C-alpha positions in Angstrom: 7.8 57.7 49.8 10.5 55.1 48.7 9.4 51.5 48.7 12.0 48.7 48.5 11.3 46.2 45.7 11.1 42.5 46.4 14.2 40.4 45.8 13.3 37.4 43.7 15.5 34.2 43.4 15.9 34.2 39.6 17.8 36.3 37.1 16.3 39.6 36.3 16.0 40.5 32.6 17.2 44.0 31.6 13.9 44.6 29.8 11.4 45.5 32.6 8.3 46.1 30.4 7.1 43.8 27.6 5.0 45.8 25.2 2.8 44.6 22.3 0.7 47.0 20.3 -2.6 45.7 19.0 -5.9 46.5 17.5 -9.0 45.7 19.6 -12.7 45.3 19.5 -14.9 45.9 22.5 -18.0 43.8 23.3 -20.4 44.1 26.1 -22.0 40.8 27.2 -22.9 38.7 30.2 -21.6 35.6 31.9 -24.6 33.3 32.4 -25.8 31.9 35.7 -24.2 28.6 36.5 -21.3 29.3 33.9 -17.7 28.9 34.9 -16.0 32.2 34.8 -13.1 30.8 32.7 -15.4 29.2 30.1 -17.6 32.2 29.9 -14.6 34.5 29.2 -13.5 32.3 26.4 -17.0 32.1 24.9 -17.1 35.9 24.8 -13.6 36.2 23.3 -14.5 33.8 20.6 -17.7 35.6 19.8 -15.6 38.7 19.3 -13.1 36.9 17.2 -10.1 37.8 19.3 -6.8 35.9 19.8 -6.6 37.0 23.4 -8.3 39.6 25.5 -8.7 41.6 28.7 -12.0 42.2 30.5 -13.6 44.2 33.2 -16.4 42.5 35.2 -19.0 44.0 37.5 -22.4 43.2 39.0 -24.0 39.8 39.3 -23.1 37.0 41.7 -20.7 34.2 42.5 -21.6 30.9 44.0 -19.4 29.1 46.5 -16.5 31.1 45.3 -12.9 29.6 45.7 -10.0 32.0 45.7 -6.6 32.9 47.2 -4.9 36.1 48.2 -1.3 37.1 49.0 0.5 35.7 52.0 3.9 36.0 53.7 6.1 33.2 52.4 7.5 30.6 54.8 10.4 30.0 52.4 13.2 32.5 52.9 14.1 32.3 49.2 10.5 33.3 48.1 9.5 36.8 49.1 5.7 36.3 48.6 3.2 33.4 48.5 -0.5 32.7 48.3 -2.9 31.6 51.0 -4.4 28.1 50.9 -7.6 28.0 48.9 -10.4 29.9 50.6 -14.2 29.4 50.0 -16.8 32.1 50.2 -19.8 29.9 50.8 -23.2 30.6 49.3 -23.9 33.7 47.3 -21.4 36.6 47.1 -22.1 39.9 45.2 -19.5 40.9 42.7 -18.3 44.6 42.9 -15.5 44.9 40.4 -12.9 42.8 38.8 -10.5 42.3 35.9 -9.4 39.3 33.8 -6.8 38.4 31.2 -7.9 35.7 28.7 -5.1 33.7 26.9 -3.3 30.3 27.0 -1.1 28.5 29.5 1.1 25.7 28.1 -1.2 25.5 25.0 -4.4 25.3 27.0 -7.1 28.0 27.5 -6.4 29.9 30.6 -8.0 32.9 32.4 -6.5 35.1 35.1 -9.1 36.8 37.2 -9.0 39.1 40.2 -12.2 40.4 41.8 -13.7 42.2 44.9 -17.1 41.2 46.3 -19.4 41.3 49.3 -19.7 38.1 51.2 -23.0 36.8 52.7 -22.4 39.0 55.8 -21.8 42.1 53.7 -18.1 42.2 54.4 -15.9 43.3 51.4 -13.4 40.7 50.3 -11.2 40.0 47.2 -8.6 37.9 45.7 -7.4 35.7 42.8 -10.2 33.5 41.6 -9.5 29.8 41.1 -10.4 27.9 37.9 -13.7 26.6 39.2 -15.1 30.0 40.0 -18.7 30.1 38.9 -21.5 32.7 38.3 -24.3 32.6 40.8 -28.1 33.2 40.1 -27.5 36.7 38.7 -25.5 37.2 35.4 -22.2 39.0 35.5 -21.6 42.1 33.3 -18.4 41.9 31.1 -16.6 44.5 28.9 -14.3 42.4 26.8 -11.4 43.9 24.8 -10.6 41.4 22.1 -7.1 41.7 20.6 -6.2 41.0 16.9 -2.5 41.3 17.0 -1.5 40.2 20.5 -1.5 36.8 22.2 -1.3 36.4 25.9 0.7 33.3 27.2 1.2 32.3 30.8 4.4 30.5 31.8 6.5 30.0 34.9 8.6 33.2 35.2 12.4 32.4 35.7 12.8 35.6 37.7 10.1 35.1 40.3 9.4 31.3 40.0 5.7 32.2 39.7 3.2 32.0 36.9 2.9 35.1 34.8 1.1 36.2 31.7 3.2 37.9 29.0 2.1 39.3 25.6 3.5 38.2 22.3 2.9 39.4 18.7 0.2 37.2 17.3 1.5 34.5 14.9 0.2 35.1 11.4 -1.5 38.4 12.2 -2.2 40.4 9.1 -1.7 44.1 9.5 -4.8 46.1 8.8 -5.5 49.6 7.7 -6.4 50.6 11.2 -3.4 51.4 13.5 -2.9 49.8 16.9 -5.1 51.5 19.5 -4.1 49.4 22.6 -0.8 48.4 24.1 -0.8 45.2 26.1 2.0 45.0 28.6 3.6 42.8 31.2 5.3 44.9 33.9 8.1 43.1 35.7 9.0 43.4 39.4 10.2 46.7 40.7 8.7 49.0 38.1 6.4 51.7 39.5 2.8 51.5 38.2 2.6 55.2 37.3 6.0 55.1 35.6 5.0 52.0 33.7 2.0 53.8 32.3 4.1 56.7 31.3 6.6 54.5 29.5 3.9 52.8 27.6 2.6 56.0 26.3 6.0 57.4 25.4 6.8 54.1 23.5 3.5 54.4 21.6 3.8 58.1 21.0 0.4 58.8 22.7 -0.2 62.1 24.3 -3.5 61.0 25.9 -4.7 57.5 27.0 -6.9 55.4 29.2 -5.9 52.6 31.6 -8.4 49.7 32.0 -8.8 46.0 32.6 -5.4 45.9 34.4 -4.5 43.6 37.3 -1.5 42.3 39.1 0.5 42.8 42.3 2.5 45.5 44.0 4.8 45.7 47.1 2.0 46.7 49.4 0.1 49.8 48.2 0.1 53.6 48.8 -3.2 55.3 48.0 -4.4 58.9 48.4 -8.1 59.6 49.3 -10.1 62.4 51.0 -9.1 61.0 54.3 -5.4 61.2 53.5 -2.8 58.6 52.5 -3.5 54.9 53.1 -0.5 52.6 53.3 -1.4 48.9 52.9 1.4 46.6 54.2 3.1 44.1 52.0 5.0 42.0 51.1 2.4 42.1 48.3 -1.1 43.1 47.5 -3.2 42.0 44.5 -4.9 44.6 42.5 -8.5 43.5 41.6 -8.7 46.5 39.2 -6.6 49.4 38.0 -7.9 52.2 35.8 -7.3 55.8 35.0 -6.7 58.7 32.6 -3.4 60.0 31.1 -3.0 63.5 29.6 0.1 65.3 28.3 2.0 62.0 28.5 4.8 63.3 26.1 5.4 66.5 28.0 7.8 67.1 30.8 4.8 67.2 33.3 2.5 64.3 32.4 -0.7 64.0 34.3 -1.3 60.3 35.1 -4.3 59.8 37.3 -4.8 56.1 38.4 -7.3 54.6 40.8 -6.9 51.1 42.1 -8.6 48.5 44.3 -6.5 45.8 46.0 -6.6 43.0 48.5 -4.0 42.6 51.3 -2.5 39.7 53.1 -5.5 39.6 55.5 -8.0 39.4 52.7 -9.2 43.1 53.2 -10.0 45.4 50.4 -8.6 48.9 49.9 -9.2 51.6 47.3 -7.8 55.0 46.3 -5.7 57.1 44.0 -2.4 55.4 43.2 0.5 57.5 44.4 3.3 58.0 41.9 6.7 56.5 42.7 5.3 54.5 45.6 3.8 51.4 44.1 6.4 49.0 42.6 5.3 45.8 41.0 5.8 42.8 43.3 5.6 39.8 41.0 3.8 40.9 37.7 1.3 43.3 36.3 -0.9 42.9 33.3 -1.2 46.5 32.2 -3.6 47.6 29.4 -3.4 51.1 27.9 -5.7 52.5 25.2 -5.1 55.5 23.0 -7.4 58.5 23.6 -7.9 61.4 21.1 -8.1 63.9 24.0 
């Protein structure tokens, strides 16, 4: 099921994955009612002592949530765009989401995608704006705080859009414990399943987990009990990607990924990610953790 990658206006670097190994600590905490999502994420990262981090969020509520989701661009030189800001009025119930916590131009910055139920019970999703706030019920967070990697967002020359990219942490002191996470930026055109395989091969890991990952693909192709779901493009945004990798260094690796994404109509889709059929549209923040078995 071949899918044509998007053509972006800028120069495409030869290196299509940026990989930074790091040690990590995991903390399980809550974002407080009335707290801004971005501020709460940084509070948890600082409590954990990390330089940057990735998080999974679930449960709890949003209040008057502002967000955007992918749209067809009106500019022929730009293959994809975002909608104007949308507002989910009142209380919305968070289902799942993922976030990257780092810096943009020296300032604290958080990139968060999520799926939720609106006040009518309809499932929606998208990219949360900076004033996204916790509602009356606290939000659960699993924060992965990184010692040796820093996440910096900049305007990507290839796509002309903002993108987080990992860098080795300045002044990091190597410890006795080896890296147990690889933080990656996947550039346009790379298939998600293939990106996970390349991360594992680069790290020399036979077994691994994928978690706390978010980004965009050129539409989406999922498998489920009902068959194959094809979500139209030009882009969808994944609100979460997770999975399990076994035998990654063999000739027949087993990479099982499940994803949830939002399409250009704001609708949410989920399923098992088909290999070779989900190329990255603009960027993907991919987090892979070593597993013993």
